FIMIKOL-487121 format. One record per residue: residue number from 1; x, y, z of N, C-alpha, C in turn. Coordinates in pm, 1 decimal, padded with zeros to 6 digits. Each point is the difference from the previous one (the first is absolute). Example, Ala and Ser with C-alpha at 12.3 -4.5 7.8 and 13.67 -1.06 7.14 Angstrom:
// FIMIKOL-487121
<r 1 <01319.0 -00569.0 00780.0> <-00089.0 00119.0 00000.0> <00090.0 00120.0 00000.0>>,
<r 2 <-00035.0 00105.0 -00072.0> <00082.0 00119.0 00006.0> <-00077.0 00109.0 00073.0>>,
***
This chain:
// FIMIKOL-487121
<r 1 <-01369.9 00525.6 01381.5> <00101.9 -00054.5 -00021.8> <00172.5 00004.1 -00005.4>>,
<r 2 <00022.6 00183.8 00035.1> <00121.8 00020.1 00025.6> <-00010.4 -00017.0 00134.3>>,
<r 3 <-00054.1 -00025.1 00127.4> <00065.1 -00048.2 00157.4> <00032.1 -00097.3 00043.9>>,
<r 4 <00123.7 00014.7 00022.8> <00060.8 -00051.0 00082.9> <00120.1 -00040.0 -00142.4>>,
<r 5 <-00036.3 00065.0 -00122.0> <00141.9 -00045.4 -00103.7> <00152.3 00098.9 00032.6>>,
<r 6 <00070.7 -00049.4 -00010.2> <00122.9 00047.2 00011.8> <00078.8 00037.2 -00094.7>>,
<r 7 <00048.9 00060.6 -00078.1> <00079.0 00039.3 -00130.5> <00148.1 00029.4 00065.8>>,
<r 8 <00099.7 00001.3 -00077.0> <00104.9 00015.9 -00008.4> <00053.9 00084.6 -00106.4>>,
<r 9 <00021.8 00097.6 00004.6> <00053.6 00123.3 -00108.6> <00128.8 00009.8 -00017.6>>,
<r 10 <00081.8 -00054.0 -00044.6> <00150.9 00008.8 -00071.7> <00067.1 00087.5 -00057.2>>,
<r 11 <-00015.8 00158.3 -00013.8> <00077.1 00073.8 -00083.7> <00055.1 00084.7 00080.2>>,
<r 12 <00173.6 00040.6 -00094.0> <00076.8 00018.8 00077.2> <00013.0 00164.9 -00031.9>>,
<r 13 <-00118.9 00082.2 -00100.5> <-00094.8 00117.9 -00008.6> <-00035.8 00045.5 00101.1>>,
<r 14 <00004.5 00068.8 00109.5> <-00048.0 00036.4 00107.1> <-00142.2 00019.1 -00048.5>>,
<r 15 <00001.5 00142.8 -00045.4> <-00149.3 00067.8 -00065.9> <-00092.0 -00117.7 -00068.3>>,
<r 16 <00061.8 -00084.3 -00084.9> <-00098.4 -00104.4 -00033.4> <-00050.7 -00070.5 00083.3>>,
<r 17 <00091.1 -00052.6 00131.5> <-00028.6 -00100.4 00063.1> <-00119.3 00057.1 00065.2>>,
<r 18 <00025.4 00126.5 00068.6> <-00070.4 00075.7 00103.5> <-00155.0 00005.2 -00045.6>>,
<r 19 <-00015.0 00036.1 -00163.6> <-00115.3 00012.3 -00048.7> <-00077.7 -00134.4 -00035.5>>,
<r 20 <00079.7 -00098.5 -00010.1> <-00054.6 -00117.1 -00034.6> <-00069.9 -00040.2 00166.9>>,
<r 21 <00072.5 00015.3 00073.4> <00004.6 -00042.8 00148.2> <-00169.3 00051.1 00034.7>>,
<r 22 <-00012.0 00164.5 -00015.6> <-00116.5 00081.3 00046.3> <-00104.6 -00059.3 -00086.4>>,
<r 23 <00013.2 -00042.8 -00137.0> <-00119.7 -00042.4 -00060.1> <-00061.3 -00072.4 00079.1>>,
<r 24 <00077.8 -00127.6 00020.4> <-00029.1 -00147.8 -00008.6> <-00049.7 00017.5 00145.8>>,
<r 25 <00051.7 00062.9 00108.0> <-00081.7 00025.1 00138.9> <-00106.1 00047.0 00031.8>>,
<r 26 <-00017.3 00115.5 -00130.5> <-00117.5 00058.6 -00010.5> <-00114.2 -00131.0 -00012.0>>,
<r 27 <00034.0 -00093.2 -00059.8> <-00101.5 -00093.8 -00073.2> <00005.8 -00102.9 00115.4>>,
<r 28 <00088.5 -00009.4 00106.0> <-00070.1 -00092.5 00086.5> <00117.5 -00086.6 00051.5>>,
<r 29 <00100.1 -00010.1 -00079.0> <00134.0 -00086.2 -00015.3> <00089.5 00047.8 00174.6>>,
<r 30 <00059.9 -00079.3 -00001.1> <00123.9 00017.3 00098.5> <00112.8 -00012.7 -00104.2>>,
<r 31 <00089.0 00091.9 -00006.4> <00080.6 -00009.6 -00050.8> <00130.0 00055.8 00026.3>>,
<r 32 <00132.1 -00105.6 -00053.6> <00122.8 00011.7 00077.7> <00068.1 00066.8 -00125.4>>,
<r 33 <00146.1 00040.2 00038.5> <00080.7 00076.6 -00135.8> <00103.2 -00084.6 00027.3>>,
<r 34 <00124.2 -00033.8 -00116.1> <00086.9 -00013.6 00018.3> <00112.7 00091.5 -00143.7>>,
<r 35 <00131.8 00025.2 00003.4> <00006.3 00058.9 -00085.0> <00142.0 -00048.0 -00054.0>>,
<r 36 <00043.5 -00132.4 -00000.8> <00094.8 -00057.2 -00035.9> <-00034.7 -00172.3 -00027.6>>,
<r 37 <00084.5 -00057.0 -00072.8> <-00047.6 -00120.0 -00008.2> <-00009.7 -00095.8 00098.6>>,
<r 38 <00126.5 00022.5 00055.7> <00036.0 -00135.5 00165.8> <-00107.9 00075.6 00063.4>>,
<r 39 <-00011.3 00109.7 00096.8> <-00113.7 00020.3 00096.9> <-00138.5 -00038.4 -00033.1>>,
<r 40 <-00079.9 -00003.9 -00185.8> <-00083.3 -00025.2 -00050.2> <-00014.9 -00201.9 00008.1>>,
<r 41 <00117.3 -00041.2 -00008.9> <00016.9 -00169.0 00063.3> <00002.2 -00011.4 00128.8>>,
<r 42 <00042.0 00074.4 00082.1> <-00008.3 -00039.9 00169.2> <-00157.7 00032.8 00061.1>>,
<r 43 <-00043.4 00104.7 -00047.6> <-00140.5 00038.4 00014.8> <-00087.1 -00104.0 -00073.6>>,
<r 44 <00022.0 -00073.6 -00110.9> <-00134.6 -00091.8 -00028.3> <00035.5 -00106.0 00027.3>>,
<r 45 <00148.5 -00090.5 00032.9> <-00012.1 -00091.6 00072.6> <-00028.7 00008.5 00133.8>>,
<r 46 <00004.2 00078.6 00069.5> <00001.8 00017.7 00199.4> <-00198.4 -00003.5 -00054.2>>,
<r 47 <-00093.2 00072.9 -00042.3> <-00086.9 00034.0 00048.3> <-00069.1 -00008.8 -00192.3>>,
<r 48 <-00032.2 -00086.5 -00054.1> <-00074.4 -00021.0 -00153.1> <-00060.5 00101.9 00009.1>>,
<r 49 <-00018.9 00078.6 -00085.5> <-00105.6 00096.4 -00084.4> <-00123.2 -00093.5 -00071.6>>,
<r 50 <-00102.3 00090.5 00011.5> <-00145.7 -00099.1 -00108.4> <00057.6 00084.5 -00195.3>>,
<r 51 <00095.5 00072.2 00023.5> <00046.4 00067.3 -00113.0> <00093.1 00075.6 -00005.0>>,
<r 52 <00114.3 -00011.1 -00079.9> <00102.8 00133.6 -00014.9> <-00028.2 00058.5 -00111.0>>,
<r 53 <00045.2 00135.9 00016.5> <-00017.1 00129.6 -00120.1> <00141.7 -00004.7 -00010.7>>,
<r 54 <00123.9 -00082.0 -00102.7> <00087.4 00036.7 -00026.3> <00091.3 00035.3 -00102.4>>,
<r 55 <00059.9 00127.1 -00027.6> <00068.4 00051.8 -00044.7> <00122.2 -00090.7 -00081.3>>,
<r 56 <00029.4 -00026.0 -00093.4> <00123.1 -00021.8 -00096.2> <00102.8 00005.2 00013.1>>,
<r 57 <00063.1 00156.4 00004.6> <00139.6 00022.4 00035.0> <-00017.8 00037.5 00174.4>>,
<r 58 <00089.0 -00070.6 00039.2> <00016.3 00013.4 00163.2> <00156.2 00048.1 00016.9>>,
<r 59 <00062.0 00034.7 00110.9> <00111.0 00015.6 00070.0> <00011.4 -00193.7 00045.0>>,
<r 60 <00133.7 -00037.1 00029.1> <00001.3 -00098.8 00079.9> <00055.8 -00073.7 -00134.1>>,
<r 61 <-00179.3 -00060.0 -00051.2> <-00017.9 -00115.1 -00103.7> <-00123.1 00034.8 -00051.6>>,
<r 62 <-00082.8 00003.9 -00147.5> <-00085.4 00002.6 -00020.3> <-00116.2 -00033.9 00024.0>>,
<r 63 <-00100.6 00026.3 -00029.1> <-00170.2 -00080.8 -00030.5> <-00001.8 -00165.9 00019.1>>,
<r 64 <00101.3 00010.0 -00132.4> <-00007.4 -00150.0 -00050.6> <00073.5 -00087.0 00086.0>>,
<r 65 <00094.3 00067.8 00041.1> <00058.3 -00091.2 00160.2> <-00071.8 -00021.8 00106.6>>,
<r 66 <-00095.7 00120.9 00032.2> <-00076.7 00038.6 00109.5> <-00091.2 -00143.2 -00026.0>>,
<r 67 <-00019.3 -00006.6 -00128.7> <-00170.2 -00130.1 -00028.5> <00055.4 -00160.6 00013.3>>,
<r 68 <00127.6 -00006.3 -00054.1> <00078.2 -00082.0 00011.1> <00008.8 -00078.6 00170.0>>,
<r 69 <00031.0 00103.8 00091.6> <00060.3 -00033.5 00142.2> <-00171.1 -00013.3 00066.0>>,
<r 70 <-00088.1 00073.5 -00002.8> <-00073.8 -00031.7 00063.3> <-00145.1 -00086.3 -00038.4>>,
<r 71 <00030.9 -00062.9 -00122.6> <-00061.9 -00085.5 -00045.2> <00067.6 -00138.3 00032.2>>,
<r 72 <00118.2 00031.3 00021.8> <00105.2 -00142.8 00025.8> <-00140.4 -00024.7 00172.3>>,
<r 73 <00003.2 00091.7 00051.4> <-00029.1 -00026.9 00143.8> <-00174.9 -00035.2 -00021.9>>,
<r 74 <-00037.6 00107.3 00000.9> <-00199.1 -00007.1 -00041.7> <-00077.2 00039.8 -00105.2>>,
<r 75 <-00075.0 -00040.8 -00045.4> <-00044.8 00076.6 -00125.3> <-00108.7 00128.5 00026.7>>,
<r 76 <00028.2 00117.9 -00039.4> <00001.0 00152.4 00034.2> <-00112.7 00052.7 -00151.0>>,
<r 77 <-00052.7 00036.6 -00038.4> <-00054.4 00072.2 -00147.3> <00057.2 00117.0 00026.7>>,
<r 78 <00049.9 00030.0 -00172.3> <00164.5 00107.3 00015.8> <-00114.7 00069.9 -00099.0>>,
<r 79 <-00050.9 00121.5 00015.8> <00002.4 00096.9 -00079.5> <00142.5 00106.6 -00072.3>>,
<r 80 <00037.9 -00035.6 -00095.3> <00143.1 00095.1 00009.9> <00026.3 00141.3 -00131.0>>,
<r 81 <00022.8 00084.1 00064.4> <00080.4 00134.8 -00044.6> <00120.2 00013.6 -00073.6>>,
<r 82 <-00029.6 00023.1 -00117.2> <00098.2 00000.1 -00069.8> <00009.6 00142.6 -00111.9>>,
<r 83 <00135.1 00055.8 00038.0> <00004.1 00126.6 -00108.0> <00019.0 -00036.6 -00129.3>>,
<r 84 <00028.5 -00122.1 -00000.2> <00012.6 -00020.7 -00176.7> <-00085.1 -00063.0 -00056.2>>,
<r 85 <-00041.9 -00017.5 -00112.7> <-00081.5 -00037.2 -00081.3> <00070.3 -00137.9 -00085.0>>,
<r 86 <00067.2 -00029.2 00016.4> <00110.5 -00135.5 -00082.2> <-00064.6 -00120.0 00027.6>>,
<r 87 <-00063.4 -00095.7 -00089.3> <-00089.7 -00128.9 -00019.4> <00115.6 -00080.9 00061.5>>,
<r 88 <00121.1 00013.5 -00025.4> <00129.2 -00118.2 00111.7> <-00057.6 00041.8 00075.6>>,
<r 89 <00004.6 00094.2 00047.8> <-00001.6 -00003.2 00187.3> <-00132.7 00007.2 00062.5>>,
<r 90 <-00105.9 -00020.2 -00069.6> <-00153.5 00007.4 00003.6> <-00008.9 -00112.9 00049.7>>,
<r 91 <00039.7 -00119.6 -00151.3> <00004.3 -00117.3 00092.5> <00104.9 -00107.1 00074.8>>,
<r 92 <00108.2 00070.8 00005.7> <00027.1 -00041.8 00118.4> <-00034.3 00005.7 00126.8>>,
<r 93 <-00058.9 00122.0 00005.0> <-00055.9 00017.2 00137.7> <-00121.4 -00101.8 00008.5>>,
<r 94 <-00069.0 00002.6 -00093.1> <-00118.2 -00122.3 -00029.6> <00062.0 -00133.4 00066.1>>,
<r 95 <00123.8 -00023.4 -00083.1> <00019.1 -00165.1 00005.6> <00082.7 -00009.0 00171.0>>,
<r 96 <00037.6 00121.5 00063.3> <00014.6 -00030.1 00120.0> <-00111.3 -00010.5 00102.9>>,
<r 97 <-00138.8 00015.5 -00052.5> <-00078.1 00031.3 00085.3> <-00052.3 00127.6 00069.7>>,
<r 98 <-00001.5 00115.4 -00100.1> <-00106.3 00097.5 00007.5> <-00123.3 -00028.7 -00058.4>>,
<r 99 <-00098.8 00036.0 00086.8> <-00144.3 -00033.4 -00102.6> <-00086.2 00071.0 -00062.5>>,
<r 100 <00107.6 00157.5 -00001.1> <-00042.8 00100.8 -00027.0> <00099.6 00138.3 -00059.0>>,
<r 101 <00002.0 00046.4 -00088.6> <00106.5 00141.3 00004.2> <-00063.8 00150.4 -00032.0>>,
<r 102 <00025.7 00075.0 -00013.5> <-00033.9 00137.6 -00013.9> <00121.5 00100.2 -00005.1>>,
<r 103 <-00040.1 00052.3 -00084.8> <00116.5 00095.3 -00069.7> <00044.1 00101.3 00011.7>>,
<r 104 <00072.9 00076.6 00118.3> <00080.8 00124.4 -00000.4> <-00067.0 00128.8 -00132.3>>,
<r 105 <-00027.6 00092.1 00028.9> <-00095.3 00058.5 00109.7> <-00150.6 -00036.1 -00007.7>>,
<r 106 <-00045.7 -00044.7 00147.1> <-00109.0 -00058.0 -00017.9> <-00096.3 00097.5 00119.7>>,
<r 107 <-00126.4 00001.7 -00031.2> <-00100.6 00063.5 00066.9> <-00010.1 -00100.2 00109.7>>,
<r 108 <00016.7 00067.8 00129.6> <-00070.7 -00040.2 00150.3> <-00083.9 -00102.2 -00009.8>>,
<r 109 <-00129.1 00052.9 -00065.9> <-00107.6 -00034.3 -00011.4> <-00028.2 -00129.5 -00089.6>>,
<r 110 <00091.0 -00017.7 -00060.7> <00012.7 -00136.5 -00113.3> <00066.8 -00068.0 00095.1>>,
<r 111 <00099.5 00010.6 00049.9> <00066.8 -00115.3 00100.3> <-00047.4 -00042.2 00067.7>>,
<r 112 <-00128.0 00094.3 00117.2> <-00081.2 -00041.7 00101.4> <-00097.0 -00036.3 -00105.9>>,
<r 113 <-00047.6 -00055.8 -00111.1> <-00086.9 -00065.1 -00050.2> <00094.8 -00165.3 -00051.1>>,
<r 114 <00089.9 00034.0 -00028.1> <00057.8 -00141.5 00000.5> <-00012.7 -00065.9 00090.1>>,
<r 115 <00067.9 00028.6 00124.1> <00025.7 -00045.4 00155.5> <-00135.0 -00069.2 -00018.5>>,
<r 116 <-00118.1 00059.6 00003.7> <-00134.0 -00026.7 00041.3> <-00012.1 -00148.0 -00065.3>>,
<r 117 <00015.0 00014.8 -00182.2> <-00032.7 -00136.5 -00078.8> <00077.6 -00093.7 00026.9>>,
<r 118 <00184.1 00048.9 00044.3> <00039.7 -00126.9 00056.7> <00011.9 -00044.5 00096.9>>,
<r 119 <-00080.2 00005.0 00105.5> <-00031.1 -00036.6 00095.3> <-00132.9 -00054.8 -00024.5>>,
<r 120 <-00097.5 00026.3 -00086.1> <-00089.2 -00017.2 -00017.4> <-00023.9 -00180.1 -00120.8>>,
<r 121 <00110.6 00004.6 -00066.9> <00045.1 -00150.7 -00027.5> <00038.0 -00091.9 00070.6>>,
<r 122 <00105.3 00071.2 00112.3> <00096.9 -00102.6 00089.9> <-00142.3 -00043.2 00100.5>>,
<r 123 <-00122.4 00070.7 00028.6> <-00111.4 -00014.0 00049.0> <-00070.5 -00114.3 -00041.3>>,
<r 124 <-00031.9 00029.0 -00146.8> <-00053.2 -00116.2 -00073.3> <00060.2 -00122.6 -00058.3>>,
<r 125 <00146.1 00014.1 00033.0> <00094.3 -00138.0 00044.1> <-00029.4 -00088.3 00081.0>>,
<r 126 <-00051.6 00041.8 00183.1> <00032.5 -00086.4 00040.5> <-00182.9 -00016.0 -00019.2>>,
<r 127 <-00087.1 00040.1 -00020.4> <-00174.8 -00044.7 -00048.0> <00027.5 -00160.3 -00025.6>>,
<r 128 <-00111.5 -00097.3 00028.8> <-00025.5 -00094.5 -00062.4> <00003.9 00045.3 -00193.0>>,
<r 129 <00034.9 -00171.2 -00015.8> <00030.0 00091.0 -00144.7> <-00143.4 -00076.6 -00071.6>>,
<r 130 <00023.5 00032.1 -00146.2> <-00178.7 -00003.9 -00094.8> <-00057.1 -00117.6 -00006.1>>,
<r 131 <-00099.0 -00099.3 -00034.0> <00011.4 -00099.1 -00013.4> <00038.1 -00098.3 -00067.9>>,
<r 132 <00070.7 00076.4 -00115.6> <00092.0 -00079.9 -00080.8> <00116.1 00057.7 00071.9>>,
<r 133 <00043.7 -00104.7 00088.8> <00143.9 00049.3 00056.7> <00169.1 -00039.9 -00054.2>>,
<r 134 <-00053.5 -00106.7 -00111.0> <00094.7 -00043.8 -00088.8> <-00015.6 -00007.1 -00122.1>>,
<r 135 <00043.0 00066.2 -00097.5> <00028.8 00035.0 -00134.8> <00061.6 -00057.9 -00027.3>>,
<r 136 <-00013.3 -00101.5 -00147.5> <00114.8 -00075.5 -00109.0> <-00023.9 00096.9 -00104.6>>,
<r 137 <00113.3 00002.1 -00070.4> <-00051.2 00027.4 -00137.4> <00146.4 -00046.6 -00075.8>>,
<r 138 <-00014.9 -00122.3 -00072.0> <00137.4 -00048.2 -00054.4> <00103.4 -00078.2 00090.7>>,
<r 139 <00114.3 00075.8 -00015.7> <00099.8 -00045.6 00098.2> <-00015.2 00127.8 00143.9>>,
<r 140 <-00083.1 00082.7 00001.5> <00004.1 00122.4 00087.6> <-00078.8 -00025.6 00122.9>>,
<r 141 <00041.9 -00011.2 00129.8> <-00111.3 -00032.4 00107.6> <00018.9 00076.7 00051.4>>,
<r 142 <-00127.9 00043.1 00045.7> <00015.3 00139.1 00160.4> <-00098.5 -00055.4 00074.4>>,
<r 143 <00049.4 -00035.2 00110.2> <-00064.2 -00027.2 00138.2> <00017.8 00141.7 00066.7>>,
<r 144 <-00140.6 00051.1 00020.6> <-00063.4 00133.7 00087.8> <-00006.6 -00002.0 00155.3>>,
<r 145 <-00003.3 -00168.5 00045.0> <00015.9 -00017.9 00126.6> <00111.5 00023.8 00073.0>>,
<r 146 <00098.8 -00063.5 -00087.7> <00155.8 00053.1 00069.9> <00083.3 00069.8 -00094.8>>,
<r 147 <-00106.0 00065.1 -00090.3> <00088.6 00144.3 -00081.2> <00119.1 -00084.7 -00057.8>>,
<r 148 <00033.6 -00090.5 -00039.0> <00089.2 -00070.6 -00115.0> <-00010.2 00016.2 -00125.0>>,
<r 149 <00092.4 -00002.2 -00058.0> <00015.4 -00015.7 -00202.5> <00049.2 -00087.0 -00005.7>>,
<r 150 <-00032.0 -00110.7 -00083.1> <00092.4 -00086.1 -00081.0> <00011.8 00011.7 -00130.4>>,
<r 151 <00111.8 -00007.6 -00098.5> <00002.6 -00029.0 -00131.6> <00062.1 -00103.4 -00031.4>>,
<r 152 <-00019.3 -00133.3 -00070.2> <00043.9 -00062.4 -00039.4> <00016.3 -00115.8 00119.9>>,
<r 153 <-00050.8 00057.5 00141.6> <00065.3 -00096.8 00132.8> <00085.6 00077.3 00019.5>>,
<r 154 <-00005.7 00122.9 00000.1> <00139.8 00035.3 00048.4> <-00080.0 00157.5 00077.7>>,
<r 155 <00063.1 00021.1 00136.6> <-00076.1 00063.3 00109.3> <00018.0 00158.9 -00087.7>>,
<r 156 <-00083.1 00072.2 00020.4> <00100.7 00190.1 -00022.3> <-00023.2 00087.1 00125.3>>,
<r 157 <00079.3 00060.4 00031.6> <-00021.4 00091.9 00142.6> <-00066.2 00130.4 -00085.7>>,
<r 158 <-00115.7 00023.7 00006.8> <-00069.5 00114.6 -00043.6> <-00035.5 00142.2 00127.0>>,
<r 159 <-00008.5 00079.0 -00038.4> <-00037.6 00095.4 00141.6> <-00126.9 00051.6 00008.1>>,
<r 160 <-00026.2 00033.4 00085.5> <-00181.3 -00006.3 -00006.1> <-00066.2 00029.5 -00079.3>>,
<r 161 <00029.5 00166.2 -00079.5> <-00055.8 00019.0 -00081.1> <00067.2 -00061.8 -00143.1>>,
<r 162 <00030.2 -00082.6 -00042.8> <00079.2 -00074.7 -00070.0> <-00108.8 -00093.2 -00032.4>>,
<r 163 <-00012.0 -00054.4 00139.4> <-00104.8 -00112.9 -00006.5> <-00143.1 00061.3 -00030.2>>,
<r 164 <-00035.6 00076.4 00037.3> <-00140.8 00071.6 00022.9> <-00033.1 00023.9 -00216.0>>,
<r 165 <00109.6 00062.6 -00023.0> <00027.8 00031.3 -00106.0> <-00014.7 -00092.4 -00115.6>>,
<r 166 <00059.9 -00174.5 00031.9> <-00016.4 -00072.7 -00048.8> <-00116.8 -00102.7 -00028.8>>,
<r 167 <-00041.1 00031.8 00152.6> <-00155.7 -00062.9 00020.5> <-00142.2 00095.0 -00110.4>>,
<r 168 <00017.5 00118.9 00015.2> <-00064.5 00066.1 -00068.2> <-00026.3 -00038.3 -00175.6>>,
<r 169 <00137.6 00006.8 -00011.4> <-00016.3 -00105.1 -00165.0> <-00021.4 -00077.9 -00028.5>>,
<r 170 <-00012.1 -00074.6 00097.5> <-00001.2 -00161.9 -00023.2> <-00114.4 -00043.2 00010.2>>,
<r 171 <-00118.1 00105.3 00076.1> <-00125.6 -00033.7 00023.8> <-00049.3 -00021.9 -00120.9>>,
<r 172 <00069.6 00088.5 -00094.8> <-00111.3 00033.3 -00100.5> <00127.2 -00046.3 -00151.0>>,
<r 173 <00037.5 -00132.5 00015.7> <00108.9 00001.0 -00141.6> <-00036.6 00028.3 -00108.2>>,
<r 174 <00094.6 00037.7 -00089.6> <-00004.1 00046.6 -00131.8> <-00037.9 00153.9 -00045.0>>,
<r 175 <-00093.6 00032.2 00158.7> <-00074.4 00115.2 -00023.0> <00092.8 00150.0 -00023.0>>,
<r 176 <00015.3 00099.3 -00053.0> <00053.3 00076.8 -00007.7> <-00051.9 00112.8 00102.2>>,
<r 177 <00096.0 00054.8 00119.2> <-00080.5 00046.7 00132.5> <00103.1 00137.0 -00023.7>>,
<r 178 <-00091.4 00112.8 00008.9> <00093.3 00149.2 -00032.9> <00087.4 00045.8 00104.6>>,
<r 179 <00108.8 00062.8 -00010.1> <00097.1 00060.6 00100.2> <-00074.8 00040.5 00088.1>>,
<r 180 <-00090.5 00097.7 -00039.4> <-00044.2 00102.2 00120.6> <-00126.7 -00100.1 00088.8>>,
<r 181 <-00076.2 -00112.0 -00079.6> <-00099.6 -00061.3 00088.4> <00119.1 -00118.9 00064.5>>,
<r 182 <00082.8 -00041.2 00000.1> <00158.9 -00034.4 00121.2> <00012.8 00041.1 00070.3>>,
<r 183 <00025.1 00145.3 -00034.6> <00012.1 00105.7 00130.6> <-00097.9 00018.3 00092.4>>,
<r 184 <-00115.2 00011.3 -00038.3> <-00143.0 00018.4 00108.6> <-00019.4 -00134.2 00034.6>>,
<r 185 <00029.3 -00124.1 -00049.8> <-00076.4 -00062.7 00065.1> <00123.6 -00130.6 00097.1>>,
<r 186 <00101.0 -00005.0 -00023.9> <00127.8 -00079.1 00059.6> <00077.7 00169.3 00068.9>>,
<r 187 <00037.2 00059.2 -00040.9> <00052.1 00111.0 00097.8> <-00082.1 00119.6 00105.0>>,
<r 188 <-00131.0 -00016.0 -00051.3> <-00114.1 00081.7 00039.7> <-00001.6 00162.1 00026.9>>,
<r 189 <00061.4 00019.8 -00115.3> <-00013.6 00160.6 -00003.3> <-00013.3 00062.0 -00166.2>>,
<r 190 <-00031.7 00074.4 -00057.3> <-00033.0 00053.9 -00121.4> <00103.8 00106.0 -00060.7>>,
<r 191 <00111.5 -00004.4 -00060.2> <00052.3 00106.1 -00062.0> <00074.4 -00068.4 -00080.7>>,
<r 192 <-00047.3 00082.7 -00164.1> <00069.0 -00059.3 -00122.2> <00141.9 -00005.1 00013.7>>,
<r 193 <00058.2 00105.8 00024.6> <00115.8 00001.4 00002.3> <00073.3 -00079.6 00119.8>>,
<r 194 <-00035.1 -00108.5 00073.6> <00004.7 -00067.0 00080.9> <00082.4 -00148.9 -00104.5>>,
<r 195 <-00100.1 00021.9 -00131.5> <00046.4 -00144.4 -00078.4> <00123.6 -00097.4 -00008.3>>,
<r 196 <00107.7 00132.4 00037.2> <00127.0 -00043.0 -00000.8> <00037.8 -00099.9 00071.0>>,
<r 197 <-00061.4 00010.3 00109.0> <00038.8 -00105.8 00139.3> <-00079.1 -00164.7 -00031.2>>,
<r 198 <-00101.0 00027.3 -00097.3> <-00061.3 -00117.9 -00050.1> <00124.1 -00055.6 -00079.4>>,
<r 199 <00025.5 00086.8 -00139.3> <00125.9 -00049.9 -00048.0> <00109.8 -00111.6 00033.9>>,
<r 200 <00013.2 00095.5 00118.6> <00125.7 -00021.8 00089.0> <-00012.0 -00195.1 00081.1>>,
<r 201 <-00116.0 -00031.5 00032.8> <-00062.2 -00095.6 00079.2> <00023.1 -00110.7 -00109.1>>,
<r 202 <-00053.6 00022.9 -00097.3> <-00028.0 -00065.9 -00116.6> <00129.2 -00071.5 -00011.8>>,
<r 203 <00098.1 00095.1 -00030.5> <00123.1 -00045.0 -00053.6> <00054.5 -00068.7 00101.9>>,
<r 204 <-00002.4 00024.7 00081.9> <00024.6 -00090.5 00145.2> <-00020.3 -00205.6 00007.8>>,
<r 205 <-00151.7 00056.6 -00044.1> <-00070.2 -00132.8 -00043.8> <00049.4 -00105.5 -00078.1>>,
<r 206 <00008.0 00121.3 -00120.5> <00106.7 -00096.3 -00169.6> <00144.6 -00031.0 00086.3>>,
<r 207 <00039.5 00048.7 00030.4> <00131.9 -00041.6 00056.2> <00018.0 -00096.9 00127.8>>,
<r 208 <-00100.6 -00008.5 00083.6> <00014.0 -00089.6 00112.8> <-00070.4 -00159.3 -00105.2>>,
<r 209 <-00103.6 00026.3 -00078.4> <-00061.9 -00109.2 -00039.3> <-00033.4 -00042.2 -00141.9>>,
<r 210 <00057.4 00094.0 -00072.9> <00045.0 -00015.8 -00115.2> <-00038.9 00063.9 -00119.0>>,
<r 211 <00021.5 00055.4 -00111.6> <-00034.7 00107.4 -00128.0> <-00083.0 -00017.9 00020.0>>,
<r 212 <-00073.0 -00114.1 -00034.5> <-00098.7 -00067.3 -00053.0> <-00157.2 -00016.0 00054.5>>,
<r 213 <-00008.5 00061.3 00090.4> <-00078.0 -00016.9 00058.9> <-00090.6 00072.3 00000.8>>,
<r 214 <00007.1 00170.0 00005.8> <-00077.0 00052.3 00000.5> <-00024.8 00093.2 -00159.1>>,
<r 215 <-00064.6 00030.1 -00085.2> <00016.1 00057.2 -00101.7> <-00017.0 00183.6 -00009.4>>,
<r 216 <00077.0 00068.8 -00026.9> <-00055.4 00139.6 -00037.7> <-00097.1 00073.1 -00097.5>>,
<r 217 <-00045.8 00063.5 00021.5> <-00121.3 -00001.8 -00113.7> <-00006.5 00148.8 -00033.6>>,
<r 218 <00124.1 00052.6 -00063.9> <00035.7 00142.2 00005.3> <-00136.0 00098.9 00014.3>>,
<r 219 <00036.6 00092.1 00098.1> <-00108.3 00145.6 00006.6> <-00108.9 -00043.5 00044.3>>,
<r 220 <-00024.1 -00148.8 00083.2> <-00105.6 -00024.1 00038.3> <00080.1 -00083.2 00117.4>>,
<r 221 <-00021.2 -00092.2 00019.0> <00081.4 -00062.3 00179.2> <00080.6 -00170.2 -00016.6>>,
<r 222 <-00040.8 -00071.2 00060.2> <00061.1 -00119.7 -00005.5> <-00106.3 -00107.7 00034.6>>,
<r 223 <00043.5 -00137.5 -00069.5> <-00054.4 -00107.3 00021.4> <00070.7 -00115.7 00064.0>>,
<r 224 <-00049.6 -00144.6 00067.0> <00087.2 -00067.6 00019.4> <00007.7 -00106.0 -00109.5>>,
<r 225 <00054.0 -00063.9 -00081.0> <-00024.9 -00098.7 -00085.6> <00045.4 -00124.8 00097.6>>,
<r 226 <-00078.8 -00090.3 -00026.9> <-00040.8 -00121.3 00030.8> <00121.7 -00107.2 -00052.0>>,
<r 227 <00122.7 00007.9 00140.4> <00112.6 -00076.6 -00085.9> <-00050.5 -00145.1 -00024.3>>,
<r 228 <00106.5 -00086.1 -00118.1> <-00069.9 -00106.6 -00007.6> <00072.4 -00128.3 00071.6>>,
***
């Protein structure tokens, strides 16, 4: 899985950058480093990587602007690193194209697991769709072949992770799916502390598709309501 995979690590703290690069190289990835916003964009546009590990706070311009500029040229999965645990920052990061995030301080082992899981999701997205390629629930339409989502006839752009999360919930409408199960089955890793990641992506889906679409069952998880 790792052979031939290229990862761009964008981090201005050299100790962190080198530690992350060393672990990912040990896992078999080809790793390139960038230490500021402009050089990150130049590298990603000139030679698009398979994934970007991207710090939020960077010299030149921040990780959000890196996301915007890179995705204007090519879609690249992004794992965002942030020293801030502010919900607004996380939602903005998801809105501009980050697929997952991890809050500093983090373990290098966990970051490597997140990278593996994110690349697995990207690989699944390129595989043939399930037999039920089109899901229609009220005014919500999900095309798994073209990976398009429409609500009341209006198409909405979702990140790969948001799309996979929506499909997972739509496959069992009205059923309550626990947060830890979503983390395992959509993200591909198990960590009870990581359910905040699930919550942030649910908020992003509500913002894009309507607050009425997904119901929260406090202390348990989420259920997709069938829209009228």
